[in-house]
C-alpha positions in Angstrom: -36.4 -27.0 -23.4 -32.9 -26.8 -24.7 -33.2 -23.0 -24.9 -34.3 -22.9 -21.3 -31.4 -25.1 -20.1 -28.9 -23.0 -22.1 -30.4 -19.8 -20.7 -30.2 -21.1 -17.1 -26.6 -22.2 -17.7 -25.7 -18.8 -19.1 -27.3 -17.0 -16.1 -25.4 -19.3 -13.6 -22.1 -18.7 -15.4 -22.8 -14.9 -15.5 -23.6 -14.8 -11.7 -20.6 -16.9 -10.9 -18.4 -14.6 -13.0 -19.9 -11.6 -11.2 -19.4 -13.1 -7.8 -15.7 -14.0 -8.6 -14.8 -10.7 -10.2 -12.1 -8.7 -8.5 -13.2 -5.7 -6.4 -11.5 -2.4 -6.5 -11.3 -0.4 -3.3 -10.2 3.3 -2.8 -7.8 3.8 0.0 -9.2 5.8 2.9 -6.5 8.3 3.9 -8.1 8.9 7.3 -7.6 5.2 8.1 -4.3 4.6 6.4 -0.8 5.1 7.9 2.6 4.4 6.5 5.3 4.4 9.3 9.0 4.3 8.7 11.4 3.5 11.5 15.2 3.3 11.7 18.1 3.2 14.2 19.6 6.6 15.3 23.3 5.8 16.1 22.0 2.7 18.0 20.5 4.9 20.7 16.9 5.1 19.6 14.5 4.0 16.9 12.6 7.1 15.7 9.6 7.0 13.4 8.0 9.1 10.8 4.4 8.9 9.6 3.5 9.4 5.9 -0.2 10.4 5.7 -2.5 11.7 2.9 -2.1 8.4 1.1 -4.0 8.0 -2.1 -4.6 5.1 -4.3 -6.5 1.9 -5.0 -6.4 -1.8 -4.1 -7.9 -4.4 -6.4 -8.4 -7.8 -4.6 -9.8 -11.0 -5.8 -9.8 -13.8 -3.2 -10.7 -16.4 -5.9 -7.8 -15.4 -8.1 -5.2 -13.6 -6.0 -2.9 -13.2 -9.0 -5.2 -10.7 -10.6 -5.0 -8.4 -7.5 -3.1 -5.2 -7.7 -2.1 -2.1 -5.7 -1.4 1.4 -6.9 -0.5 4.0 -4.2 0.8 7.6 -4.1 2.3 8.9 -0.9 2.7 12.7 -0.9 5.7 13.9 1.1 3.5 16.8 2.2 1.9 14.3 4.6 5.3 13.4 6.2 5.1 13.9 10.0 7.8 12.9 12.5 6.2 15.1 15.2 9.3 17.4 15.0 8.7 20.2 12.6 12.4 21.1 12.0 13.2 17.4 11.3 10.2 17.2 8.8 11.7 20.2 7.0 15.1 18.5 6.9 13.6 15.2 5.6 11.9 17.1 2.8 15.1 18.9 1.9 17.6 17.9 -0.8 19.6 16.1 2.0 17.0 13.4 2.0 13.8 13.3 -0.1 14.2 16.5 -2.1 10.4 16.9 -1.9 10.4 20.1 -4.0 11.7 18.1 -7.0 10.1 14.7 -6.1 6.9 15.5 -4.2 5.5 11.9 -4.1 6.6 8.3 -3.3 4.7 5.7 -5.4 4.2 2.0 -5.2 2.8 -0.1 -8.1 2.4 -3.8 -7.7 3.8 -6.1 -10.3 2.6 -9.4 -8.8 0.5 -10.6 -5.9 0.6 -14.2 -4.5 -1.0 -16.0 -1.7 1.3 -16.8 1.3 -0.9 -18.7 3.7 -4.1 -18.1 5.7 -4.9 -14.4 5.4 -1.4 -13.7 4.1 -0.2 -12.3 0.8 3.1 -11.3 -0.7 2.8 -8.2 -2.8 5.7 -7.5 -5.2 6.0 -4.1 -6.7 8.0 -1.1 -7.9 8.7 1.5 -5.2 9.8 4.9 -6.5 11.5 7.3 -4.1 13.4 10.4 -5.3 13.1 9.3 -9.0 14.7 5.9 -8.3 12.6 2.7 -8.7 13.4 -0.6 -7.0 11.4 -3.7 -6.5 10.2 -4.4 -2.9 8.1 -7.1 -1.4 5.3 -6.3 1.1 4.5 -9.1 3.5 0.8 -8.5 3.9 -1.9 -9.6 6.3 -5.6 -9.5 5.3 -7.3 -7.9 8.3 -10.9 -8.0 7.2 -13.0 -8.0 4.0 -16.7 -7.1 4.4 -19.1 -4.2 4.8 -17.7 -1.1 6.5 -20.5 -0.3 9.0 -20.2 3.5 8.8 -19.8 3.7 5.0 -22.3 0.9 4.4 -20.2 -0.3 1.5 -17.7 -3.1 0.9 -14.3 -2.5 2.4 -11.0 -4.2 2.8 -8.3 -3.8 5.5 -4.6 -4.8 5.2 -1.4 -4.5 7.2 2.0 -4.9 5.5 5.7 -4.6 6.3 8.9 -4.4 4.4 12.5 -3.3 4.9 14.4 -1.2 2.4 17.9 0.2 2.1 17.4 4.0 1.9 20.8 4.3 0.1 19.3 2.3 -2.8 17.1 5.4 -3.4 19.7 8.0 -3.0 18.5 8.9 0.5 21.7 8.1 2.3 22.6 11.1 4.4 24.5 10.0 7.6 24.4 6.3 6.7 25.5 3.9 8.2 25.5 5.7 11.6 21.9 6.5 11.1 20.8 3.1 9.8 20.6 2.4 6.1 17.9 -0.2 6.7 14.4 1.3 7.2 11.5 -0.7 8.3 8.2 0.3 6.8 4.8 -0.7 8.4 1.6 0.0 6.6 -2.0 -0.2 7.8 -4.8 0.6 5.4 -8.5 0.6 5.1 -10.0 0.9 1.6 -13.7 1.2 0.6 -15.6 0.6 -2.6 -16.3 4.1 -4.0 -19.8 5.4 -3.5 -22.0 5.2 -6.6 -22.3 8.5 -8.5 
């Protein structure tokens, strides 16, 4: 009888641990967009999209502190809808994409910030310079993605950075130093191989 109780307790503990385990999702680049916006001499607020995003998000609703984010944003996916401007942004005047082809973000801490809200702290690296930023994050939905038929997670996040902190300071402050970044992402558990 004691063995049966011990076995039952072990099975319950194992199933609870499995249920509470963090889940790692792969970012879907087709449903992810990173958008930067800034002031252009005070007259307009242009935007640039950064696509082709790659990376993973590990999320544990039971223990948010174990969650993490690891993202690579290729500058090849930069699109302002103005080809000449894209070329200028990739040049040494701004991102120097030939030498630094990717922007990366690696989380260092994740904390709960209210209902469906998180604060994701991490190291943002642009043009070889790494600075800590905080992403104010909303959990859009966690559940089964109906087309993929697999577990998925969706998040929106925002932050503001000073581009001069990363050596991307051409025309500042007339073209604003502050850049607002908005992110929307959908990530899915990878298919079993």
